[in-house]
PABA-435997 format. One record per residue (C-alpha): x, y, z; residue in three letters. Coordinates in steps of 0.02 Angstrom, whole numbers, plus 50000, padded with zeros to 5 digits. Example, Ala and Ser with C-alpha at 12.3 -4.5 7.8 and 13.67 -1.06 7.14 Angstrom:
! residues 2
506154977550390ALA
506844994750357SER
//
This chain:
! residues 420
502564899549824MET
503064915949905ALA
502064930949853LYS
502944943649743ALA
503514959549829TYR
502964975849751ILE
504374988649769PRO
503875003349878ARG
504415021449888VAL
504765018050072ALA
506145005550029ASP
507385019549999GLU
506795029350151GLU
507005014350266LEU
508755010650201ALA
509275028750228THR
508605029150406ARG
509425012650454LEU
511095019350395SER
511075033550521ARG
510195027850680ILE
510005012650792GLY
508155008750768ALA
506795013450644VAL
504965013450690LEU
503815010850540ILE
502025016250574GLU
500535015450459GLY
498755010050432VAL
498454991350445LYS
498854981650287GLY
499844995350200CYS
501394984150183GLY
502464988650334LYS
502954970750376THR
503434965650200GLU
504444981550174THR
505334978850340ALA
505694960750295ARG
506644966350141ARG
507944974150256ARG
507814963350413ALA
509014948950446LYS
507924941250584SER
506154944050647GLU
504864941750784VAL
503024942750735LEU
502194947550899LEU
500414947050834ASP
500634928750783LEU
501874921450909ASP
501074919351080GLU
502654912551160GLN
503654927451096ALA
502344939151171ARG
502514931051342GLU
504414931451333THR
504354949851281ALA
503314953851434LYS
504384944051558LEU
506144945851488VAL
506054958351344PRO
507924958151312ARG
507834939851259ASN
506724944751113ILE
508044956751049LEU
509384943551017ALA
509574939750832GLY
510424945650674ALA
510274964450642ALA
509254972950584PRO
508004963050689ARG
506164965650650LEU
504934967350795LEU
503254966750707ASP
501744974650793GLU
502854979650939TRP
501464989951021GLN
500654973651081ILE
502034973451212VAL
502374992051246PRO
503794988051365GLY
504854983351214LEU
505095001851178TRP
506225004551328ASN
507084987851302ALA
507544992451124VAL
508115009651179ARG
509295002251308ARG
509954989251186GLU
510305002551055VAL
511285012251185ASP
512244996651236ALA
512724991551059ARG
513125009050997GLY
512855004250814GLU
511635009850680ASP
510344998950596GLY
510004987050741GLN
508094986050747PHE
506544988950642ILE
504914990750737LEU
503244990650646THR
501544995550713GLY
499794999250651SER
499305008450810ALA
500165020850924THR
500035016551110PRO
499305029451225HIS
500605040251311ASP
501425031051455ASP
502585040051572GLU
503625024151590THR
504055024651405ARG
505675034151389HIS
505955045851243SER
506715038051088GLY
507705053551043THR
509365049350958ALA
508925030850959ARG
507355029650852PHE
506855037050685SER
504985037050648ARG
504365034450471MET
502575033550409ARG
502045021050277MET
500445023750180ARG
499435014050054THR
500165012449880MET
500345027549766THR
499985027749580LEU
501865026349550ALA
501925010349654GLU
500375002549575THR
501015005549398GLY
499715018649352LEU
500985032749343SER
502265035749206SER
503405042149347ARG
504175055249232GLN
503895070049350VAL
504915069049510SER
504305078749662LEU
506065078649731GLY
506715086549571ALA
505335099649575LEU
505815104149754LEU
507595106849691ARG
506945119249563GLY
507115107949411GLU
505885110149267PRO
504375098949239VAL
504655084649117ALA
503375084548977SER
502335069248940GLY
500615061348939ALA
499805052449087ALA
499485033949053PRO
497985032849170ALA
496245037349108SER
494895046749201PHE
494035030049235ASP
495675022849301ASP
495775036849429ILE
493965034249481ILE
494275015649505GLU
495845019149606GLU
494825030149724CYS
493675015249753CYS
494965001149753ARG
496235008749871GLY
498105006049883GLY
498204990649994TRP
499514978949920PRO
498524962949955ALA
497074969149848ASP
498044973549691ARG
497704956849607LYS
495914955649667ARG
494404961649571SER
493714978849610LEU
492194971449695SER
493294960349804GLN
494414974949851ALA
492904985649897ARG
492184971450002ALA
493834970150096ASN
493814988850131ILE
492044987350199SER
492634973050310ASP
494064983950371TYR
492854997850418VAL
491874985150520GLN
493484979350603GLU
493904997250652ILE
492205000850726THR
491984984550819TYR
493714978850867GLY
495214990150842ASP
494895005750946ILE
495295006251131ARG
494645020751237MET
495635021451400PRO
494875031151546ASN
493205032451454ARG
491635021951442PRO
491665008151313ARG
491545015651139ARG
489935013151042ASP
490255005450868PRO
488695013850797THR
489265031050854ARG
491025028050790LEU
490365022450621LEU
489305038250617GLY
490865048750642LEU
491815039250506LEU
490385042750386ARG
490405061050436ALA
492275061550401LEU
491975053550230ALA
490655066650192LYS
491875080450243ASN
493475073350170VAL
494685086750107ALA
493735100050204SER
494055109950364GLU
492415104850445ALA
492335109650629THR
492015097650772LEU
490255105050780VAL
489955100950597THR
490625083350616LEU
489535080650769ALA
488005086950676GLN
488375076150524ASP
488355060350628THR
486465062850640ALA
486305056150462ALA
486815039250533SER
485475040050667GLY
486655044750808VAL
487205060950889GLN
488925064850960LEU
489485079951058ASP
491085089451017GLU
492075081351157ASP
491655063851098THR
492095068450919VAL
493785074850977SER
494145059051077VAL
493635047650934TYR
494685057550810LEU
496185055150924GLY
495865036450930ALA
495695035550739LEU
497305045450721GLU
498225033150834ARG
497625019250718LEU
498305029450571MET
496575028350491VAL
496335047250507TYR
497745058750450GLU
497325077250455PRO
498265089250342LEU
498945103350447THR
498895121650397ALA
500435131150339TRP
500785147950417SER
502035157850312PRO
502485175950344VAL
501385186450229LEU
501635203450149ARG
499815207750183SER
498805208850343LYS
497815193250302ALA
497625181150447ARG
498085163050415VAL
496815150050467ARG
497495135550568THR
496165121850555LYS
496765105550477PRO
495935097450327LYS
495155080550358HIS
495875065550265HIS
495725046850291LEU
497185035250260ALA
496555031150086ASP
495155039149983PRO
494415021849958ALA
493945021750142LEU
492905037350112ALA
492135029749955ALA
491655014050052ALA
490895024150194LEU
489895034350068LEU
489395018149979GLU
490025025949818ALA
490715015249678GLY
491375020849508PRO
489615023249439GLY
489075034449581GLU
490665044849569LEU
490455047349382ARG
488725054449417ARG
489325064949565ASP
490905073949509LEU
490855085649659LYS
491085071049779THR
492365063249663PHE
493325079749664GLY
493545078849853PHE
494085060549844LEU
495315064849705PHE
496055078649812GLU
496275065949952SER
497125054049829LEU
498325067849779VAL
498695072049960VAL
499095053749998ARG
500295052249851ASP
501155068849885LEU
501395063950066ARG
502285047950012VAL
503395056649884TYR
503775071150002ALA
504375059550140ALA
505825053450032VAL
506365071550007ALA
506235074550196ASP
504815086650159ALA
503135090050244GLN
501395092650172THR
500135105850226HIS
498705116350158HIS
498405135150161TYR
496885145950197ARG
496705163750258ASP
495315175350313ASN
495165183050139THR
494555166450071GLY
496165161949980MET
496535143249983GLU
497905132149916VAL
497575113449920ASP
499325107049957VAL
500915115550016ILE
502525105350022VAL
503885112550132THR
505655105950111ALA
506795114250235GLY
507365132150254PHE
506405143750137LYS
506005129850013ARG
504205126249971TRP
503005121849832ALA
501155125249809ALA
499895114349718PHE
498085116349669GLU
497105100349634VAL
495885100149488LYS
494865086349408LEU
494645096349249GLY
495965100249119THR
495065113449017THR
495845130548989GLY
494665140249102ASP
494915128149248VAL
496805128949231LEU
496815147849207ASP
495845150449368LYS
496955138549466ALA
498545146549398ALA
497925163949441ALA
497565158349619ASN
499315150949639LEU
500155166549571LEU
499115177649683SER
499555166949833PHE
501415167149793ALA
501345186149783ALA
500645186549960LYS
502085177050039VAL
503525187150112ASP
504995179950016VAL
506275187050137GLN
505545176750280SER
504785161750193SER
505705160650027GLY
505075159349849THR
504165143749785PRO
505195130549696GLN
503655126149595ILE
501855131749575LEU
500865117349504GLY
499125111349460ILE
498885092749490VAL
497575085849370THR
496675069449342SER
497385067249167GLY
498125075349013GLY
499945080148990CYS
501275087749101SER
501985104349043TYR
502395121949100THR
501195135949054ARG
501815152748986PRO
501455160549157ASP
502675148249237GLY
501375137449324VAL
501605118849294ALA
500205106949246VAL
500535089649317ILE
499385074749299PRO
499435064149457LEU
499805049049348ALA
501485056649296THR
502125059649473LEU
503435050049571ASP
504635053249714LYS
//
């Protein structure tokens, strides 16, 4: 019996992209659901990771692999990098939209023989499942509506504090949704092993050391949702009994980013009214907070006893979900920090002079929300509205409670009420 498909936020995004361009490249961390989502739209397919004969044909006569009903799915295309140029040429020859869907869980190293995909390819990123996709969100607050300036819908979050803790440990991989928490956590640990021992390729460098790479992954988990420097990350690998220099950390981060396991959150640089200097370091995030939990060997019990660590994992969970919802609105996610110490956890930019700012808080008590709201209002007052525009929404994303708008205009939005 065929397994049931769980509808994804990316379904709509993929359909939109196919309607306007010849080929869509879906990238994302392994197991996030790229192939199944692509299959919902594809009329024919080639699974290059499973079909040895297809791989050989793709290497020798790549055009032969492209024949089939459109959209044609080329799954794990990066196994045969030469397909990129073959698809590009075929898109040009056919002159029609929606011809190919390419999926990949790794980005090949730059190759000067690979021609640009401009005007032929549209790149979209898939991520692990959000609370809206897993059924933990009431979906009554739309990020897209907020970015259009619409008010926050009021309502209670259906997920409990314990539900959110479990989600940070379980992860959003579709295949694990029906498994027990312990089984899901074991699979994530296996995936970490796969990354360190098998997935990463290091061209033009000595063979990578799995122990050193695992040390860096643990350092990233320790510093998730922070702006830790390369020096700090290198120093923190010592806890795993290894020591990396800054250059090696940088190279390994690049390799993890190509695998879509590591996804830094870039800094936003608006024009300010003041003379404050904007910091430009990214915040460190893994593809799913459950990867960090596994690397820290932290289950629900440990996170209940260590709310500081849970707070960082919850921020990473919020960032993941906001990234997914923002993509449908053709928006981008960032963070903000300046030399005065002012920080904003997530900035969502949605085109010319349209943006939103969010603080992430575990707590829902009045003093916690008051402080977060004051920070957001102070930040908004710093931004030069003539150059950067006024915010569509200032919001505090919480772990629970109800969604509503405060008297000062700042919205309170439980993560488990959000949707695209």
